[in-house]
VEXROPA-87105 format. One line per 10 residues: number of its first residue (from 1); their letters; for each residue x, y, z of C-alpha. Coordinates in Angstrom, 2 decimals, decimal comma. Example, Ala and Ser with C-alpha at 12.3 -4.5 7.8 and 13.67 -1.06 7.14 Angstrom:
VEXROPA-87105
1) as) 12,30/-4,50/7,80; 13,67/-1,06/7,14
//
This chain:
VEXROPA-87105
1) msngnytaqq) 29,03/-46,73/-14,69; 25,46/-45,45/-14,77; 26,24/-43,05/-11,91; 29,20/-41,70/-13,88; 27,01/-41,17/-16,96; 24,40/-39,40/-14,84; 27,02/-37,12/-13,31; 28,41/-36,26/-16,74; 24,92/-35,53/-18,09; 24,18/-33,41/-15,07
11) atgtkstwkf) 27,39/-31,41/-15,52; 26,63/-30,95/-19,23; 23,10/-29,79/-18,40; 24,37/-27,31/-15,81; 26,93/-25,97/-18,26; 24,32/-25,52/-21,01; 21,97/-23,78/-18,56; 24,63/-21,25/-17,61; 25,50/-20,79/-21,29; 21,84/-20,11/-22,00
21) ilselkpkgk) 21,58/-17,57/-19,15; 24,71/-15,76/-20,33; 23,31/-15,59/-23,86; 20,09/-14,11/-22,47; 22,04/-11,26/-20,87; 22,67/-9,84/-24,32; 20,45/-6,82/-25,11; 17,37/-7,29/-27,27; 15,68/-4,57/-29,25; 16,87/-1,07/-30,10
31) lltpfniisv) 19,48/0,53/-27,86; 19,03/4,18/-28,87; 15,46/4,73/-27,72; 14,16/7,90/-25,97; 13,73/5,97/-22,71; 17,28/4,59/-22,81; 18,77/7,97/-23,66; 16,98/9,60/-20,71; 17,29/6,81/-18,15; 20,93/5,73/-18,54
41) piiltgivli) 22,53/9,07/-17,48; 20,12/9,28/-14,51; 20,90/5,71/-13,42; 24,67/6,32/-13,68; 24,36/9,58/-11,73; 22,24/7,77/-9,15; 24,90/5,08/-8,70; 27,54/7,73/-8,06; 25,28/9,44/-5,52; 24,57/6,14/-3,76
51) virfwkgigs) 28,32/5,51/-3,46; 28,74/8,99/-1,94; 25,83/8,32/0,41; 27,47/5,17/1,82; 30,92/6,74/1,78; 30,19/10,06/3,47; 26,88/9,33/5,20; 23,21/9,98/4,55; 23,54/13,70/5,26; 25,95/14,16/2,35
61) itnltqevpw) 23,24/13,96/-0,32; 19,95/14,43/1,58; 18,26/17,18/3,56; 17,24/14,76/6,30; 17,94/15,68/9,92; 17,41/14,22/13,38; 14,15/16,19/13,53; 13,02/14,97/10,09; 14,46/11,48/9,62; 11,92/10,41/7,01
71) glwigfdvvt) 11,82/12,16/3,64; 11,28/11,44/-0,04; 12,86/7,97/0,05; 10,34/6,79/2,64; 7,37/8,90/1,58; 7,58/8,06/-2,13; 9,83/5,04/-2,64; 8,35/2,99/0,19; 4,97/4,30/1,39; 3,71/5,28/-2,07
81) gvafaggayv) 5,43/2,45/-3,93; 3,89/-0,24/-1,74; 0,42/1,18/-2,47; 1,06/0,91/-6,22; 2,19/-2,71/-5,74; -1,23/-3,51/-4,27; -2,48/-4,67/-7,65; -0,66/-7,97/-7,16; -2,69/-9,12/-4,16; -5,97/-7,89/-5,70
91) itfmvyilnm) -5,45/-9,63/-9,06; -4,16/-12,89/-7,52; -7,18/-12,89/-5,18; -9,55/-12,56/-8,13; -7,76/-15,18/-10,24; -6,80/-17,88/-7,73; -9,43/-17,43/-5,01; -12,49/-16,14/-6,89; -11,53/-18,11/-10,01; -12,11/-15,14/-12,33
101) kkyhsivrvt) -10,25/-16,57/-15,33; -10,67/-13,47/-17,51; -7,82/-11,84/-15,54; -5,46/-14,81/-15,85; -3,58/-13,25/-18,78; -2,39/-10,34/-16,59; -1,67/-12,19/-13,35; 2,00/-12,90/-14,07; 2,88/-9,39/-15,22; 1,07/-7,96/-12,19
111) vlngflaylf) 2,92/-10,26/-9,78; 6,23/-9,40/-11,50; 5,51/-5,70/-11,13; 4,63/-6,19/-7,46; 7,70/-8,27/-6,71; 10,10/-5,81/-8,37; 8,40/-2,92/-6,57; 8,91/-4,54/-3,17; 12,46/-5,58/-4,03; 13,54/-2,11/-5,13
121) yagallldlg) 11,69/-0,26/-2,41; 13,36/-2,51/0,14; 16,63/-1,38/-1,40; 15,50/2,25/-1,15; 14,72/1,61/2,50; 18,33/0,57/3,07; 19,45/3,85/1,51; 17,32/5,77/3,98; 18,71/4,09/7,08; 21,57/6,00/8,69
131) rpwnvinpii) 23,14/2,65/9,58; 21,74/0,18/7,01; 23,42/-2,81/8,67; 21,00/-2,32/11,56; 18,06/-3,25/9,33; 18,06/-6,62/11,08; 16,90/-4,96/14,32; 13,20/-4,54/13,49; 13,15/-8,06/12,03; 14,47/-9,73/15,18
141) gnsfgtssvl) 12,72/-7,26/17,49; 15,98/-5,92/18,90; 15,69/-2,41/20,43; 12,05/-2,26/19,31; 10,34/-5,32/20,75; 8,01/-7,78/19,09; 5,00/-5,55/19,84; 6,40/-2,75/17,66; 4,57/-1,88/14,43; 7,96/-1,83/12,69
151) flvawhflly) 8,49/-5,45/13,73; 5,20/-6,45/12,10; 5,79/-4,40/8,95; 9,34/-5,75/8,56; 8,18/-9,36/8,73; 5,17/-8,74/6,48; 7,45/-7,05/3,95; 10,06/-9,82/4,02; 7,61/-12,73/3,85; 5,48/-11,13/1,16
161) miaeliefsp) 8,51/-10,71/-1,11; 9,21/-14,42/-0,68; 5,55/-15,26/-1,41; 5,57/-13,18/-4,61; 8,84/-14,78/-5,70; 7,22/-18,21/-5,34; 4,16/-17,00/-7,26; 6,34/-15,85/-10,14; 8,86/-18,70/-10,02; 6,97/-21,02/-12,45
171) avaewlgark) 7,68/-18,45/-15,19; 11,40/-18,61/-14,37; 11,30/-22,42/-14,50; 9,56/-22,32/-17,90; 12,18/-19,87/-19,17; 14,95/-22,29/-18,11; 13,07/-25,32/-19,42; 13,06/-26,91/-15,96; 9,92/-29,04/-16,21; 10,16/-30,79/-12,85
181) aqkilsgmtl) 10,86/-27,56/-11,01; 7,97/-25,88/-12,83; 5,58/-28,61/-11,74; 6,68/-28,35/-8,10; 6,59/-24,54/-8,06; 3,17/-24,43/-9,75; 1,87/-26,70/-6,98; 3,08/-24,17/-4,42; 1,41/-21,21/-6,11; -2,01/-21,37/-4,43
191) gavifgitls) -0,50/-21,62/-0,97; 1,84/-18,71/-1,71; -1,10/-16,66/-3,01; -3,21/-17,22/0,11; -0,22/-16,47/2,34; 0,71/-13,42/0,26; -2,80/-11,94/0,26; -2,96/-12,22/4,05; 0,43/-10,57/4,45; -0,31/-7,83/1,94
201) tlhqsglgal) -3,57/-6,75/3,53; -1,81/-6,62/6,89; 1,20/-4,57/5,89; -0,76/-2,17/3,67; -2,62/-1,16/6,82; 0,54/-1,62/8,91; 2,30/1,18/7,03; -0,59/3,43/7,97; -0,35/2,29/11,58; 3,20/3,66/11,72
211) flmakdkihp) 1,78/7,16/11,48; -0,60/6,64/14,39; 2,37/7,39/16,63; 2,88/10,80/15,00; -0,44/12,42/15,98; 1,18/15,68/17,09; 3,32/15,89/13,94; 0,81/15,25/11,14; -1,63/17,97/10,09; -5,11/17,26/11,59
221) lwysefipim) -6,72/17,11/8,14; -4,68/14,02/7,30; -4,47/12,39/10,71; -7,08/10,03/12,14; -7,14/6,74/13,99; -8,45/5,22/10,75; -5,24/5,79/8,76; -4,54/2,00/8,61; -7,97/1,37/7,05; -7,50/4,29/4,65
231) ffvssifagl) -4,12/2,91/3,55; -5,62/-0,53/2,94; -8,67/0,65/0,98; -6,62/3,11/-1,10; -4,11/0,36/-1,97; -6,90/-1,44/-3,87; -7,62/1,32/-6,38; -3,97/2,49/-6,34; -2,76/-0,98/-7,32; -5,45/-1,48/-9,97
241) smvifegsis) -4,80/1,97/-11,44; -1,15/0,95/-11,77; -2,29/-2,29/-13,46; -4,33/-0,24/-15,96; -1,46/2,20/-16,56; 1,29/-0,42/-16,80; -0,93/-2,78/-18,81; -1,74/-0,09/-21,36; 1,95/0,66/-21,90; 2,94/-3,03/-22,01
251) hrvfsdqise) 0,11/-3,73/-24,45; 1,71/-1,28/-26,87; 5,44/-1,76/-26,20; 5,35/-5,57/-25,95; 2,60/-6,23/-28,49; 4,73/-8,92/-30,12; 4,66/-10,89/-26,84; 0,87/-10,90/-26,50; -1,32/-13,47/-28,24; -4,19/-12,34/-30,47
261) snqkghhnii) -6,83/-13,57/-28,00; -5,23/-11,69/-25,09; -4,96/-8,54/-27,19; -8,68/-8,68/-27,89; -9,47/-9,20/-24,21; -7,27/-6,33/-23,02; -9,99/-3,66/-23,25; -12,51/-5,87/-21,46; -10,06/-6,33/-18,57; -9,41/-2,59/-18,27
271) hslskicava) -13,15/-1,94/-18,45; -13,85/-4,36/-15,59; -11,03/-2,99/-13,44; -12,43/0,52/-13,81; -15,61/-0,59/-12,04; -13,65/-2,04/-9,12; -11,61/1,18/-8,87; -14,76/3,28/-8,82; -16,35/1,22/-6,03; -13,16/1,22/-3,93
281) mfayftlnvl) -12,72/4,97/-4,41; -16,34/5,55/-3,39; -15,71/3,62/-0,16; -12,50/5,58/0,45; -14,11/8,96/-0,21; -17,08/8,12/2,03; -14,79/7,06/4,88; -12,85/10,32/4,59; -16,04/12,39/4,63; -17,33/10,53/7,71
291) vfvhekrwsl) -14,03/11,08/9,55; -13,96/14,74/8,53; -17,52/15,40/9,75; -17,08/13,38/12,95; -13,88/15,23/13,87; -15,53/18,61/13,07; -12,68/19,92/10,96; -14,65/22,59/9,10; -12,60/25,44/10,52; -9,40/23,95/9,07
301) lnspmgywyl) -10,61/24,27/5,48; -10,21/28,04/5,30; -6,40/27,88/5,29; -3,63/27,07/2,80; -3,45/23,47/4,06; -7,24/23,27/3,90; -7,24/24,31/0,25; -4,52/21,74/-0,40; -6,66/19,07/1,32; -9,66/19,97/-0,86
311) temlgfvllp) -7,44/19,77/-3,95; -6,50/16,21/-3,01; -9,98/15,02/-2,08; -12,00/16,73/-4,82; -9,47/16,85/-7,65; -7,73/13,51/-7,20; -10,31/11,29/-5,47; -13,84/12,49/-6,29; -13,13/13,55/-9,88; -11,30/10,37/-11,00
321) milffmsyrk) -13,97/8,31/-9,18; -16,65/10,00/-11,30; -14,54/9,48/-14,42; -14,23/5,77/-13,63; -18,02/5,50/-13,24; -18,65/7,39/-16,48; -16,03/5,50/-18,46; -17,39/2,17/-17,22; -20,92/2,99/-18,36; -19,77/4,38/-21,72
331) rnitlikvas) -16,98/1,82/-22,20; -14,58/4,68/-22,87; -11,09/3,17/-22,61; -9,30/6,50/-23,07; -11,24/8,00/-20,16; -10,34/5,00/-18,01; -6,65/5,58/-18,69; -7,00/9,29/-17,81; -8,81/8,37/-14,58; -6,07/5,87/-13,67
341) lmtmagiiln) -3,36/8,53/-14,15; -5,29/11,00/-11,99; -5,77/8,32/-9,34; -2,06/7,52/-9,27; -1,27/11,23/-8,93; -3,77/11,38/-6,07; -2,14/8,47/-4,25; 1,28/10,10/-4,56; -0,20/13,33/-3,25; -1,93/11,63/-0,32
351) rlnisvigfk) 1,09/9,62/0,80; 3,41/12,63/0,53; 0,90/14,81/2,35; 0,94/12,38/5,28; 4,66/11,56/5,33; 6,33/14,76/4,04; 4,16/17,80/3,24; 1,77/17,59/6,19; 4,42/16,16/8,51; 5,61/18,93/10,84
361) wdavnhyyps) 3,84/21,39/8,55; 4,20/24,16/11,12; 7,98/23,77/11,61; 10,12/26,85/11,08; 12,49/24,99/8,77; 10,47/22,59/6,66; 11,98/19,62/4,84; 12,46/19,77/1,08; 14,17/16,94/-0,81; 17,49/17,75/-2,41
371) wmeitvtlav) 18,04/17,29/-6,14; 20,25/14,33/-5,25; 17,39/12,59/-3,39; 15,15/13,10/-6,42; 17,85/11,79/-8,77; 18,37/8,63/-6,70; 14,60/8,06/-6,61; 14,41/8,35/-10,40; 17,43/6,04/-10,74; 15,67/3,39/-8,62
381) ifteiwifrw) 12,49/3,65/-10,71; 14,35/3,53/-14,04; 16,45/0,54/-12,95; 13,27/-1,29/-11,97; 11,79/-0,57/-15,41; 14,97/-1,84/-17,11; 14,77/-5,15/-15,23; 11,01/-5,38/-15,81; 11,61/-4,96/-19,54; 14,45/-7,50/-19,53
391) virrmpvlre) 12,23/-10,12/-17,88; 9,23/-9,46/-20,15; 11,32/-9,93/-23,29; 12,75/-13,26/-22,15; 10,31/-15,06/-19,86; 6,74/-16,23/-20,55; 5,05/-13,38/-18,71; 2,84/-11,84/-21,39; 3,27/-14,50/-24,07; 1,80/-17,99/-23,99
401) tpgwnsdk) 3,46/-20,54/-21,71; 5,23/-23,60/-23,18; 3,11/-26,51/-24,36; 4,50/-28,77/-21,63; 3,26/-26,41/-18,89; 1,49/-28,52/-16,24; -1,20/-25,83/-15,89; -2,47/-26,60/-19,39
//
């Protein structure tokens, strides 16, 4: 009899959970906003283009060829996007390993941003593969071998997504009111963080290692044997600049979700992150100067690509680095936000210079992304923002966790 009652209660609980989830699918907030009006047509157009891509092949909507198999979807969606997701491993390292509790209020939103970035950029990666069903090959080592860099990157990518999902899962359990599950998942968080940090540092540099095999194809100003280190170091200030940028927008858009104490501490967090960005950018700039001098590339500067290289290094690395230093000393929050935007632009520029612009720069017919590639990229980004917004408005990401939370 007791077993029957338990089964009935369990069925009722499952039914109410699904009813709750379905109710949460209903839109919250205003529908006719500038972002919605702009993003919805682009997302719908992107869906149509994706259908055409899988129906008629990758060449139907892209300018990719056998000579240039990697374009915007790899250079921006994957290589650049992964750098911007670097804030997750930096913030979790500071909160869970260094026990810097002042950043605890932003750890969940940063992990959510990182997880969605990896999830959507993995999807973008499938779009870029001529035969997406063969994505299993680098994971199992087929046709590549277990010593391939792609094998390492594929596994790092896959495992890190799982680690970030575990890190964020307590918020999902709290949203569903699953107390036992929340307690178990919270106990797994530290292990997932340590595992995730290890994986993230490896695949940030692993993406750079992919380009070591393209020495004859990448312009000498952007190629060096230290590309993996450059990718890793730049992911630190790229990720934290994204945290500053995204946090500033979330602080305004989702102000009703943020407690009064966290609102007061927001500027202090941004101020502290600006110092870390400045130090990381100084290390990155110094490494680039040392490589440049050691390789004796002076003669390459007096050329169009040389001027472009100086624009990147001076305008989007040195200048924002100085702005971060100045804004930290003067506690100028507006200047910090400007520096973060310039830094993000610099990261986009650097990754595209390596993977697209400076890749086969001397080819007769150079690659340019089609409008359809750009539209699909925007559709992926806008869809990610829609889901990010949906989660923020429903789960305890920015707002205080429930009183029964085992972490309290």
